[in-house]
C-alpha positions, 0 to 999 in steps of 0.5 A: 748297033749290035743286038743285046742278046745275040750280038747280031750286027746292023739290026733293024730300026723301026721306031723313032720317038725323039729325044727325051728326058728320063721318064722317072726324073721328076723336077722340083719347082727350083729345078724347073727354073734352074736345071737343064734336063739331060735328054737322050734319043729313044729309038727302037730296033728289031733283031731278026736273028733272035727276035729281040726288040730293044732300044738303041741308046743305053743310058748308064744304069747309075743315072736311072736307078740309084735314086728311084721314084717308083714304089710298088706299094702304091698300087692295089693291083700290085698287092693282089698280084704279089699275093697270087705269086707267093701263094702259087709259087709256094704250092707249085715249087713246094717252098718251105721255111728252108727255101730261099726266094731272092727277088732282084729289083725288089723295090720296097719289099711289097712282093717279098712280104707276101712270100714271107707271109707264106713262111718262106725265107726271103732276100731282096736285091735293090739298087736304089738306096732310098727304096732299099731303106724303105724295104729294110725298115719294113722288115725285108732283108735287102742287099743294096746293089745292082745284080750281076755276076759278082753280086751273085757270088757275094750273095751265094757265099753269104746266103746260099743258093736260091730255090727261086730267083724272082725278077719282076719287070727288071730283066728288060731294064738290064743293058748288059744282059749277059753278066746278069744271066751269068749271075742267075746261073751262079746263084740258082740252086741245081733244081731251082727256078728263075721266074722272070716277069715282063711285059709281053711282046705280043701285047706290046705290038697288038695293043700298040703300047709304044708308051712303054718304051723309055730309057729304063726299058732296054728290051721288049721280050718274047718267048722266042728271044728268051729261049735263044738267050738262055740256051747260051748258058746251059739253061732252058725255058721250061714254062711260061704263063701270061698274066694281065698285070701292066697291060699284058705280061708274061712270066718266064720259068727257067731252070738248068737244062734237064732239071724240069719237064718242058711244058707245051706252053713254050712251043705253043707260044713260039708258034703263036709269036711267029703266026702273029708276025713277030719274026718279020720286019713288016709287023714293026713297020706297021706298029710304027705307023699305028703309033704315028696315027695315035699321036695324030688322033690324040692331039686332034682330040685335045686341040678340039677340046681346048678350042671348045673351052673344055679343061683337061687334066691327067691321071697318073705320072708313070714312066709310060705317061711321060713317054706319051706326053713327050712324044706327042708334045703335050704340055700344060697348054693342052693338059693343065696338070696330072694327079698320082697316088704316090706321095713321092711324085706329088708336088713335083713336075713331069720330066720334059713336059713339066705338068705339075703333079697333085694328089688324086683328090684334086680331080673331084675338087677341081672338076676338069671336063676330061682326064687323060688316063696316063696310067691306063694299065690300072684303068679299072682301079682308077675308074673305081677310085674316081667314081665321084668325079665320074658321077659329077660328069667327068670323062676319061680319055684312054689313049692306048691301044686307040684313043677313046672317051669313057663317060 
């Protein structure tokens, strides 16, 4: 296959996770009995030329995002991070009531609410109709469509240029990236800033975050790859900030060429990526080997617990959890059910493995011996919420970056 960023041919495949159902396509009880789930290959590639890590098979976005089940507002950590973004951006970029902040893939408007509280003019762009409706009802002006070059022209004509374009955990979800970047260039004000937040490739590799691979995530980003991409469009990466959310993310700050001073963070991070081997095939081969070993370790633990008469449930129904469950072949024979705070997932069944999803209160009521923490990126928040379950002897299994038990 060709690289999505630089179009290099015959890029290197290093990881095969198998054929999987879509990670956010949960099933009702009726669908469980009557619907044959579509499944697609999930393989991961590395481009030596530009540094991009990416999946191979691209499921059409309409199949993934027109109706969506992830709502930002269900996480306390997302709210704290949103407040930080709004306050820090307002100060750093001198945003006023005359400024326009556009968020692409704005979800239910959670992040834009905090910018609005800072007195900034906001506009969301959200392709999922069910989620865009929730945002509008919450008072966040939202354009219901995918973002691409034509969308950008429509928005510019109706709302003017954007002083800040924010894309949180959406850039990696775009299969045809060049039309998206063209849209950013069209909508951005001359001195404006594009801020793209995404999981960082260093964390992905070094923390063995293979479960963050699913069909919605077409790309796994690095400073080197992003710099190479935006140079093709007369834009440049002028700063980057690492943040802890979602297991280790990074915010890329991009502007028109020459519009902003270049931070030493850019060259420093590229040098660090190369020093850690992110430019070499061998690094990704070792990653695949660690992934296979983790699968073996987790299955050995779960089978051992079952043989000793212990009951295991799970916490969380995130997309990453469904990758882990399907790759490892974990179904209700090893894990009885999972729980999740999102009412939009409760009383449904996980794709592929068909674990029933319940309210988190069930853990303290039912007291399984162990809970597999599928939403490990919110571990601190979840462990605090489940203090009663833990006080009564419940234990958590954390699968990433290596399998461990927390009592």
